[in-house]
C-alpha positions as CSV (number, residue, x, y, z in Angstrom):
1,X,0.0,0.0,0.0
2,X,1.3,3.5,-0.9
3,X,2.3,5.7,2.0
4,X,0.4,9.0,1.8
5,X,2.0,11.9,3.7
6,X,0.0,13.2,6.7
7,X,0.3,16.7,5.1
8,X,-1.8,15.5,2.1
9,X,-4.2,13.6,4.3
10,X,-4.9,16.7,6.4
11,X,-5.4,19.0,3.5
12,X,-7.6,16.4,1.7
13,X,-9.6,15.9,4.8
14,X,-10.6,19.6,5.1
15,X,-11.4,19.8,1.4
16,X,-13.1,16.4,1.3
17,X,-15.1,16.9,4.4
18,X,-16.6,20.1,3.0
19,X,-17.2,18.5,-0.4
20,X,-19.0,15.5,1.2
21,X,-21.1,17.8,3.3
22,X,-22.0,20.0,0.4
23,X,-22.7,17.4,-2.2
24,X,-24.6,15.0,0.0
25,X,-26.4,17.9,1.9
26,X,-25.6,15.9,5.1
27,X,-23.3,17.9,7.3
28,X,-22.7,15.0,9.8
29,X,-21.4,12.9,6.9
30,X,-18.9,15.6,6.0
31,X,-18.0,15.7,9.7
32,X,-17.3,11.9,9.6
33,X,-15.0,12.4,6.6
34,X,-13.3,15.4,8.3
35,X,-12.7,13.4,11.5
36,X,-11.5,10.3,9.8
37,X,-8.9,12.2,7.8
38,X,-7.9,14.2,10.9
39,X,-7.4,10.9,12.8
40,X,-5.3,9.5,10.1
41,X,-3.3,12.7,9.8
42,X,-2.7,12.8,13.6
43,X,-1.5,9.2,13.5
44,X,1.0,10.1,10.7
45,X,2.1,13.2,12.5
46,X,2.8,11.2,15.6
47,X,4.9,8.7,13.7
48,X,6.8,11.4,11.8
49,X,7.3,14.1,14.4
50,X,6.2,12.7,17.8
51,X,3.2,13.3,20.1
52,X,3.8,17.0,20.9
53,X,3.9,17.9,17.2
54,X,0.9,15.7,16.5
55,X,-1.1,17.4,19.2
56,X,-0.2,20.8,18.0
57,X,-1.0,20.0,14.4
58,X,-4.3,18.4,15.4
59,X,-5.2,21.6,17.2
60,X,-4.2,23.5,14.0
61,X,-6.4,21.2,12.0
62,X,-9.4,21.8,14.2
63,X,-8.8,25.5,14.3
64,X,-8.6,25.6,10.5
65,X,-12.0,23.9,10.3
66,X,-13.5,26.4,12.7
67,X,-11.8,29.3,11.1
68,X,-13.0,28.4,7.7
69,X,-16.6,29.3,8.7
70,X,-16.1,33.1,9.4
71,X,-13.6,33.3,6.5
72,X,-16.2,31.8,4.2
73,X,-18.5,34.8,4.9
74,X,-15.8,37.1,3.6
75,X,-14.3,35.2,0.6
76,X,-16.7,32.4,-0.2
77,X,-16.9,28.8,0.9
78,X,-14.5,27.1,-1.5
79,X,-11.8,29.8,-1.3
80,X,-12.0,29.6,2.5
81,X,-11.7,25.8,2.5
82,X,-8.7,25.9,0.1
83,X,-7.0,28.6,2.1
84,X,-7.2,26.8,5.4
85,X,-6.3,23.5,3.8
86,X,-3.2,25.2,2.4
87,X,-2.4,26.7,5.8
88,X,-2.6,23.3,7.5
89,X,-0.6,21.7,4.8
90,X,2.1,24.3,5.1
91,X,2.2,23.9,8.9
92,X,2.3,20.1,8.6
93,X,5.1,20.2,6.1
94,X,7.2,22.6,8.1
95,X,6.8,20.6,11.4
96,X,7.3,17.2,9.9
97,X,10.2,18.4,7.7
98,X,12.0,19.8,10.7
99,X,11.4,16.6,12.7
100,X,12.9,14.6,9.8
101,X,16.0,16.7,9.7
102,X,16.8,16.4,13.5
């Protein structure tokens, strides 16, 4: 099985969670997708960078989800989702890259 980086899982989880909620018109189903991807990403972060980094990145993931809502009122739903997904991906990449180089 191919190893998918936690960075990609996290960004995809934010985008996919919103997509599932929007296209199925069932917000709880989008929440399940968001939570599943977040759990997988946290597992990957823990393996790559340790528990403290995983905890911090998980908080960032949840904050990005929450922050996308007020941002969506200013820039639109999809742009907000892509912006926060990019932010989480950048943070994840920076933290896991630093851990790999130590």
